[in-house]
N, C-alpha and C positions, 0 to 999 in steps of 0.2 A: 052341679053338686046336688045330691039328693036332700030332701027336706030334713030328715032326722040327723044326718051327718052335719049339715049346715048349722043346725040349731046347736049341736054340741060344740062345734068348732067356734062358733060366734061367742058362745059362753066362755070358752077357754080364752079367746082373744080378750074378752072383757075382764076376766078375773084371775087368770094365771099369768105369772111373769113371762114376758115376751120371749125370753131366751130359751124357754123350755121346749117349745114345739115349733117346727117349721111347717107352715101351711102354704102350699103352692098357690100363686095368684089365680091360676086357672081352675083351682078346685080339684086337681088330679091327685093330690097327696095332702094329708094322709087319709086312710080309712079309719073309721071308729069301730073298735072291737065291741061286739055284743055278747058272744059266747064262744066257747072252744071245747072241743072234745077230741081226744086222740091226737091226730096230726092235722086236724082241720079247725079252721076259725071261720066264724060268720060275722059279718059286719052289721052295722045298725040298719042297713037296708035289706038284710037277709041274704046277701051274696056270700057264697062259700069260697074259701081259699085254702090252699095247701101251705102250711106253715113250715118253711125251710130254715127257720131261725130258732125254733123251740122257745120263742119269746126270750131272746138273749141267752139261750142255753138252759133255761130253767126247767122246761117240761121234758126232762130226759125220759121219764116213764110215760109220757103222753099228757096232754092237757086233760085236766079233770079226771085223772086216774081214779077209778072207783074205790080202790082200797085206801088210797091216800086221802081222798075226800072224806070217806067214811070215818077214818081215824080222826081227822080234824073235827068233824061234826060231833062225834062221841065226846071228844075232849071239851068242846065248847059247852055241851050240856052239863058237864061235870065240874070243870074248873076253867074259867075263861082267863084268869090272870093269877099270878102268884107274886112273891116278893123275892126275886132272884137271889140276891146276896144276903138276905136276912132270913126269910122263912121259905126254903125251897120246896119243890114238889118232886114226886118220885120219878117222873119221866125224864127230868133233867139228869138225874143220876144214871138212868138207863141209857140215855143217848150218849153221855160222856163215856160210859163203858163201851158202847157199840162203836164209837169213833176210834177208841183205842184198839178195839178188835180188828177193824178193817184197815187200820194204818200200821202202827208200829208193831203190834202183836203179829199181824199177818206177815209183815215184811221180815220179821226176825224169828219166826216160829215160836213166839212167846217169850223170847229172851228179853225184849224191851216192852214197856207199856207206854201209853201216851196219856197226857193230862190236857184237858180242854178248857179254854175260856170262850164262852159264847158271846156273840154280838148280833147286830141286826142286819148289817149290810156288808158287802165285800170289803170296802175300804176300811171298815172298822176292824175286821179280822186282820188285815194287813197292818194296821196301826198297833194292834195288840202284839203282833209279831215283832214290830220295830221296837216297841217298849221292852219286850222280853229280851231282845238282843242287847239293848242298852243296859238293862239291869244285870244281865248275866256276864257281859264282857267288859263293862265299864267304858266302852268306846262309843262315841256318838255318831260316827259316820257309817254310811251304808253304800255299798256298791250296787248299782243297777245298770240297766242296759238300754241302749238306743232302741226306740220303738216300743218300750215297755209301757204297759198300762196297769196301774195298781189302785186306781180309784182317785177320787177328787177331794177327800178330806185334807186338811192342812198338813197332816203328817204324811199321808200317802202321796200328796202332790210333790213332795221332795224326791220321790222315786218314780213318778210318772213322767215320761220323757217329753211328750208332745208339747211344744211351746204354746199352742192354742189354749191349753188348759192351765199352764203354769204362769205365763207371762203377766196376766192382769194382777196376780197376787204375789209376784216375786218379792216385793219389798217386805211382805209379812211372813215369808217362809223362813224356816230355820236353816235352809241351805246345807243340810247334812248329806245330801245325795250326790253321788259322783257317777257319771255315765260312761260306759265303754260300748264299742260296737257289739251287736248281737251276731254271732257267727251263723249265717244262714246255711241251709243245705248246700253242699258242694264247696263250701269255703273251708280253708284249713284252720286248725286250732292252734298252731304254733304261735302266731302273732297274738291271739287272744290270751294264751297262757302267759306269755312274756309281759303283756300289758297289765294283766290282773295281778300277777306276782309282784310287779314293781309297785303297784298301788298298795297292796296288802302289807308289803314290807315296812311301810311307814308306821304300822301298828296303831293307826287311828281308826281302822274300820272294824266294826263289830260284827258285820254280816254282809252276805251277798244275797240280794233279793232277785228272784228270777221267775219268769213264766216258762215252764218246760216247752210250751209252744205259745208264741205270742198270738193272741186273738185279735184284739182291736188294732194291733200293729200291722195286721195284714195276713194273718194265718202264717206266720213265719216259723218254719220247722228248723231247728238247729242241726248242725252236723252231728252225726253219731259220735258219742264219746264226750259231748259237751258237759252234760250233768256230772258224769264221773270225774271229769277234770275239775269242775267247781268243787266237788266233794273233797278231792285231794288237796286243792289249794286252801280250802277252809281249814282242813285238818292241820295242814302245814303251818298256817299263819295264825291259828287260834281264833278264827272267825266262825260264825254260824251260817249254815246254809238254810235259807228260807225259800220254799217253793210256793208260789202263788198258783194254786190249782182251783181258783174260784170258777174259772171257765172250763178248764180241762178235766176236772174231777168227775167222779161218779160215772165212769164208763165212756165219756165223750170221745176219747182217743183210741179206744179198743182195749184199754186196760182200766182197772178201777181208778188208777191215778197215773197221769202221764209220766211221772218220775220213774215208774216201774219199767218203762221201755229201756232206760239206761241202767236199771237195777241199782238205783241210787236212793239211799235213805237220807232224807233231809233231817235237820234238827227241828224245824218247824214247818208245818203245812197249813196253808190258809184255804178254807173251804167256804162255799156259798152257792149261789145260783141253784143248781140241781139238788142241793142238800135236802130241801123240803118239797120240791115240786111246785112251789107257788107261794109259800109263806115267807115273809122277810126275816131270814135268820142266816147267820154265818157262824164260823167257828175257827179258832186258831188252836191247832193241836200240836203239842210239842213233846219231846222225850220227857218222861216223868221226872228224871233226875235233873234235867235242865230247868224245867218249870219250877221245881222245888228250890233250886239255887236262885233263880231270878226273882220269884215272888215269895216273900215271907208269909208265914201263917197269919191269917186275919186276926186282928186285935179287936174286931168289932166294927171296923170301917174298912171297906175294900178300897184298894188303891186305884182299881180300874173296873168300873161297872156301869150299868145303865138300868133304867126303869124296866125295860122289857127284856132284859138279858135272860136267856134260857126260857123263853116264853113257853108255857105248857102246850098251847096249840101247835106251835112250831115244832116242839119236841115230838109230839104225837105224829105229826105228818112226816117228819124226818125219819123216824123209826119205820113207818110204813113205806116210805120211799126207798129206803135202803133195802128193806125186805123184798120190795117189788123188783128192784134192779137185780138183786141176787136171784130171785125166783125165776125171772125171765131171761137170765144170763145175758143181760143187755151189753155189758162190756165186750163179750165175745161177738155178739151180733153186730155191734158197732164196728168192730175191726173188719169183719167180713163185708158188711155193706159199704163201708168207707172205701175199701180197696176196689170194690165193684164200681162205685160212683166215680172214682178217679179214672178208672179204666174207660168208662163211658165218656167222660168229659174229654179225655185225651183223644179218643177215637172220633168223636162227633163234633167238637167245637173248634171252629176256625173263624177268624175275624179278618176279612180282607183288608190289607194294608196295615195290619197290626200284628204284634207278637203276643202270644198267649202262654202263660206259665201256670201250671196246675200243681198244687202241693197240698199236703195235709197228712192227717193221721187219724184213722177211725172216721167217725162222722164229724170231723172238723176239717173242712176242705175249703181251700181258697183258689179262685180263678183270677189271676192278675192279667190285666190287659194294658199294653203300652202301645204308643204310636210307633211308626217305623223309625222315628228319630230317637226312640228310647224314652220319650217323655210320657208320664202317666196319662192314660186315656180317661181322665176323670169324668168329663162331660158324657162320654159314651157309656161308661159304667152306670152313672146316675140315671141316664135316660133308659138304659136297659132294665135296671131295677124297677123303674116306674112302669115300663111297658109290661114287665112280668107281673106286676101287681094287677094291672088291668086284665091280664089273662087268668088271674086267679092263683098267683104264686107269690108268697111273701118272702122276700130276700133282703139282705142288707149289704151296703158297701162297707168295706173296712180298709185299713191302712191310712197312713198320714195324708195321702192324697185322694182317698176314696176311690181308688182304681182297682180294688180287689172285691170280687163278688164272693161272699162267704156262704157256705152251706153248713149249717149246724142244726139239722132237723131233730125232732124227737127220735130217740133211739129205737122206737117201735115201728118206724116207717118201713114200708115194704119196697121191694125192688121195683115193682111196677109203678109205684108213685114217684120214686126217684127217676125212673126212665121217662115218665111223662114230663117231669120238670126239665130234664136235659133236652128232650125233644122240643119243648116250647122255647127254651133258651137258644137252641140252635136256630130256630126259625127267626127269633127276634134279632139275633146277631148277624143274620144274612144281610 
C-alpha cells in the first residue's frame, strides 16, 4: 500500500465507524480518490482510472463538469446558505419550476404540473413520497418489491428488501411495507397482477413503491408492460404509484426517466444522484393537485423540512446539470451507447464453467455470473472487480449476492473507452 493511501486509510480506521468502509487486509482495496474529471479519476498516488460507476450514478454529465462547477462557484460567492422553509431564495423557485417542466409538464404536454419537496439524500426523497401517500390516501401500508432498494432511513427501510439492511433494526421499524416478487425480464405478468390485486383489495395500501429498473438489486429489468400494469392497478384500487428514479433518472436508461420506457406517468417521482452532479440534494415531485391535497398550506411551521432543504448551491448546480444533460442530448446518447455496450459484452464475454447473463437499459448494464450449478459466483465477481481496479477500471458488484458486475459510467463516455473496459474484462475473466 502506497504512503498517501495508507495514511488516509489508517486515519479512517482510527476515527470513522468501522462499518463504513471495507479495507482489504492485503491493502488491495480501496483506492483513495484525489480528483476526477470527465470519465477519469486519479487516486492519492496519482494513478488514473476509468470510472465505470459515475460515482454511484451521480456524475451523469461527467465529473467536474465545467458548467456545473461554475454554477456552484458563482452561487457560493453570492449566497452560500438560505432558510429553506422560512426565507427562500430565487433558485429554489427556479428549480421547482424546472422539475415540473421536465416531468409532469413534458409527460402531459402541459396538461399537468408538478410540485416539489426538496431533500438532501435519496432516502429522504423516498420518505417524503411515503408521507405524501399516507396523507393523501389515509392508508398506512406500502407495497414494494423483492430486491428493491430505497435507502436506509427508518421510513425507507420498511420498503428496502434486503435483510442485511433491515434485520438489525426490525424491532424499531413501523413494518408498513409488504413485498412481492419483482417480475424480471422474460417472466410473465399474470401472477404478478393477481398477487398485487389481491393485496390492494384489502384497501390498506396507499401506494406502490417501485424502481423502474432495480439498481442495487442487480440491474434487474422488468418485463415490458410492468409499469403500465402497476398504473392500472393503482387507479383501480385507489393507491398512488411512486417511482424511485434516484438511480435511473436524468438519462441513465436512455430516456430522461426510466418510467418513460413504459409510457407510464407516476403520481410521485423520487429524484437524486445525478440531479446536481455532485451536491447532496434530492427531490420528490408529485402531481400538483395531489401535493395540494396531501400537504395543507403552511401556517408558519412546515410539517416536513430540514435545515439545508433546497440549498442554494445545490439548486444552482441542478439547474446547470439539467441544462447540460439537455444540451448534450445525454439521454439519447445513453440509449445508443448502452445498446452498443450490451452487444459488446454478449459478443466478447464468456466465463469457463459459468453462465453469464447480460441485461440493462441505456448505460445501466449488469453482467451476472453464476456457477454451473446455478449458485451465484460471488467470489469470482469480487475478485474480478478487484483485478479490474488494479488495471485502472472502477467497477462495482451489485445484487443481493454481489455476483452482478454493473456498468453505470458517466453518460459522456466514448465507445472507445467502453471497448477498452470490455477488452480488459475479457482478459481478466479468462
